[in-house]
N, C-alpha and C positions, 0 to 999 in steps of 0.2 A: 579708669583713673588709678586703680591699684597697680596696673602694669606700669604706667608712667611714673608714679611716685616711687615704686620699687627700683625702676631703672635709674632714676635721678639719684636716689640714695646710694646705689652701688657705684654709679659714675663718680660722684663726689668722693666716696670712700677710696676708690682706686687712685684718685689724684693725690691722696695723702700718703701713698705707699712710699717706702724709702727708695725704691728703685727710681721712681719718677722724680722724687725730691732731689736726688743727686744730679739728674739731667737738668732740672730747673736751676739748681745751685750753680752748675757749671756755666750756664748762660748768664746768670746774674753776675758772677764774679768777673766774667769776661767783659760784660757790659760796663762794669765799674773800673775796668782797666787793670785788673790784677796781672801781675807778672808771673803767676804760677805756671810752671811748665813741667809736664810729665814726659820724660824722654820717649821717643818713638819706639825704641827697643822694648821698653816696658809694656807699651800698648800692644806691640806685636806678640809678646809672650802671653799677655792676658787674653787676647783674641784666640790664640792657639789653644790655650787651656780651656776656655769656655766652649769652643766649638768641638774640641776633642771630647769634652765631657758629654756634650749633646750627642755626638756620634756614638760614644760608648753606651749611653743610655739606649739609643735606638738600636744598636747592634745586639745588645743583650736582650732587648725586648723582642726583636725580630726572631732571634734564635729560639725564643720560648713561645712564639705565637704562630698563628695561622697566616701565611703569606696572602691568602685569598682576601683577608680583611683589608689589605693595603691597596688592592687593585683599583677600586673606585675612587678613594681619596687621591691616590697618585694620578689617576687619569684626570680628575678635576683640577689638580695642581697644574698639570701640563696645559690644559685648556685655558686656565686663568692666565698663566704666563704669556700665552700667545695672544689672547684677547686684549690684554692690557696694552700691548704694543700697537694693535690696530685701533684701539680707542684713541691713543695719542696721535696716530697717523691721520685720523679723520676728524679730530676735534681740535687739539692743540695746534696742529699744522695749518688749520684754516683760519686761525686768529691773526689779527694785524701784526706785522713786523716780526712774525715767527717764521723762521726758515724751516722748510719741510724736513731736511736732514737733521737739524737740531731737535725737532719735535720727535722724530723717530728714535733718536738716541735717548732722549728723555723718557720715552715710553719703554725702551729697553731697560733702562736703569730702574724705573719704577716697577717693571715686571719682574726684575731680578729680586733676590731676597737679601735682607739685612740679617746677618747672624746675630748681631747684638740686639736687634729688635725682637727676634724670635726668643733669644735667651731671656729678655725682660718679660716677655709674655709667659714663658714657662715658669719663671719665678713667681709671678703674680698668681698663676693658676694654683701653684703649690701653697702659696700663702692663704689663698681663699679655700683651700682644700677641695678644689674642683677636679674630679678625676679626668684624666685624658690618657690616650694610648701613648705608651712610652716611645713608640716608634714614630710618633707624629713629627718629631724633629727631622726624621729621615725624608720628609716630603720636600725639604729644602731644594735638593738638586732637580727634582721633577718640575719645579716651577722656575728655578733660576736659569738653568741651561736653555730650555726652550725659549724663554723671553730674550736672552742675549742673542741666540742664533737667529730668531725671527727678526729682531731689530736690525742686525747686520745684513741679513739677506734682503729685507724690504728696503733698507737704505741703499744698498748697492744696486738693486733692481731700479730704484728711482733714479740714482745717479747715472747709470748706464743708459736708461731710457732718455734721460735729459740730454746726454751727450749725443745719442743717435739723432735726436731731433735737431740739435744744433748743427751736426754734420750734414744731415739731410737738407736743412735750410741753406747751408753754405753751398751745397751741390746745386740746389735750385737757383741760387743767386748766380753761381758760376755759369750755369746753362743759359740763364737770361742774359748775362753779360756777353756771352759768345754770340748771341743773336744780334747784338747791337754793334759789335765791332767787326772789322774785316777779318777774314780767315787768315791765320798765320801761325807760326810756331812760337809757343810761349815757354820759356825755360822752366817755369814752376808748374807747368801743367801736369807733369808726372807725379806731383805730390798729392793729387786729388783723384778719387775714383772717377772714371769716365762715364759711368752709368750707375743706376740704382742697383742693378744686378751685381756689378762689381763691388759696390759698397757693402751689400748684404753678404757677399761671399767673403769679403775681408772681415766683417764682423763675426761671421760664423767660424772663421779660422782663428780668430783672436782669442786665445785661452784666457787672457787676463780679464775678460769681461765676465767670466763665469765665477759665480760665488761658490767657493768650496766650503762645504758644511763641516767636514771632520776637523780641519784646523781650528775652527771656532770652538767646537766642543772640546778639543784637546786643550786649548788655551784656558777655557773655563775650568776644566778639571784640574789643571795645574795651578790655578790661582790659590793664594794662601788660605782663603776661607774654606773653599770646598775641599782642598787637600787635607786640612786639619780635620774637618768633619768626616770625610770619607775614610781617613785613617782610623779615627775612633770607631766608625761604623764597622770596618773590617776587623779591628781588634775585638770588638764586642761580639761580632758574629762568629769568628773562627777561633778565638782563644777564650781563656777564662780570667778576665781582668777584674772580677768582682772585688777582690781584696784591696787593690790599689784604688779602685773606683770609690769604695766606701770610706777608705781612710784618708784619701787625699783630694780627689777631684770633686766629690760631692760636697764635703764641708767647706771647701774654698770657693765654691761657685758664687754664692751671693756676695761675698766680700769683693771678689775680682770684678763682678758685674757692676757693683756700685762705683768702683774706680773708673771703669770704662764709660759708664753713664756720665760721670763728671767730665771726662775728656771729650765725649761727644757733644755735651752741652757747650763747652768752650769752643770747639771747632765749628759748631753750628753758628754761633754768634760771629765768629771770624769770617765765615763764608757769606754773610749777609751782603757785604760790599760787592761781591761778584755779581749779584743779581741786578745791580745798578747798570751793569754793562749790557744787559739784554732786555728784551721786552718784558714789561711788568706782568704780562699775561702768565709768565712762568710762576709767579707768586700765587696767582689765583688757581692755576692748575695744581700746584703743589699742596694747596690746602684742601681742594675738593677731591682730587684724584684718589688719595689714600682711602677715603670713605667709600667712594664708588667702587674701587677695586676690591676693597674688603667686603662690601655688601654682595658683590657678585660671588666671591668665594664663599661667603657665609651662606648664601642661598644654595649653592651647589653642595656645601657641606651638610646642609639640612636634608637634602635629598639622600646623601649617604647615611645620615642619621636615621632616617625613617626606613631605608631599604636594607642597610647593612649594619645597623646598630652602632654606627660611628658615634662616639661620645660627644656631648656638647662641648667638653673641653677640647676635643680634637677639632670640632668645628671652629672654635675660637682660634686655635693655632693656625688653621688653614686661612682664616680671614685675616689674621695679623700678618702672616708672611706675605699675603697678597697686598696688604696696605703698606708694607715696608718697601724700601728702595735700597738697592745694594750700595754699601759704603766701603767695601774692601776690594772684592774681586771684580765687580762690575765696571768701575771706571777704567782700569787699564785695558780690559778686554774691549771696551767700546772705543777707546782711543786707538787701539791697533786695528779694529775692524771697520771703524768709520772715522778715518783721520780728518775728513773735511768738516765734521761736526764741531761745534764750539763747546769745549769743556766747561766754560763759565756758565753756559746755559744749563746743561744737564746735571753737572756735579753741584753747581750752586743751588739749583732747584731742589735737588735731593738732600744735600747735607744741611743747608740753611733752613729749609722749611719742611720738606717731606719727612725727614727722620724725626724731628721734634713732634710733628703732628701725629705720626704713626705711633710713637712711644707714649707721648703725653696725652693724646686724645683718643686715638683709635683703639689702643689696648683697653682702656677703661670702658670705652663705648661698646666694644664687642663682648667684653666680660659682662657688663651690665645687661646687654641684650640677651646673652645666653642664659644668665641667671633669671631674667624676667620671663623668658620663654620656657626654660627647662625647670624652673623652680630651684 
């Protein structure tokens, strides 16, 4: 009973934090029809500064810490990103009126990481004075890139397998038709393989069916979110940016984050209409999945906590980035890698439901859980 009451008290307390209040405020004014518009250029600058600050923090911390401490949490981040994609592949894809390719893309977006959600979690950890490894933000790419790569590879394997079945079926139908009609020369016969061996030979020689991993990784690394964070990481690791960090990036962090939360709340409300174009199962998935993904990462984080002294704050960061869904670099990467997937499905599910759930519910949930378990 003490555990439950402590957890509920912490959960309610987190819901009253200014970070979450701005997110809810953005959704409310958008629902009321406000004409407030924050230019896209300003949002881009804010995202750059937030993620650069997170990268600087991680780079400085890595420079002053033991890299061996990162190995297990980073490995768990990779595992979580991959597992999230397969969860969507074998759960969401099996639901009525949900296309498999759209489900895989949705899993990829939910497996990837939201920099703004991570920034909100780090802010709340500091407000609650919960210690965490400063390099915890550097776990971002270890989960983000494997999730996007896995989603694109799995989707392309599925699409190519489906195409092969269709061609094999057409070959079978062609062979059956040839048995029913008189032998003769057909002008279009050369367009089709004459045997299964010829078909397999053509498929083997067709390089377009092969999924190339490096271009996917390269595109992910060049995305604005990861680029900003990796830049900060490199600067913190190889230079001495402490003075500009303390005088500029650190003091401005909370104010900039509050503006971004306001924008995200408004965008989330505007995306609700997109979910009407796809199966309503996406709404159910977007509410449940962040908690499931976060709990998987939380459990893995607890293993690192007991074996490698990974802090409870670090466990929360790992769980939160697992519960988040990419809102900046993920969508364009998936659009390029899985062009046949419906953006209204995976972007609508992420922005309209997944992100508010991750920030408004999952962050206080995992903070409360960590405080209840760790004191």
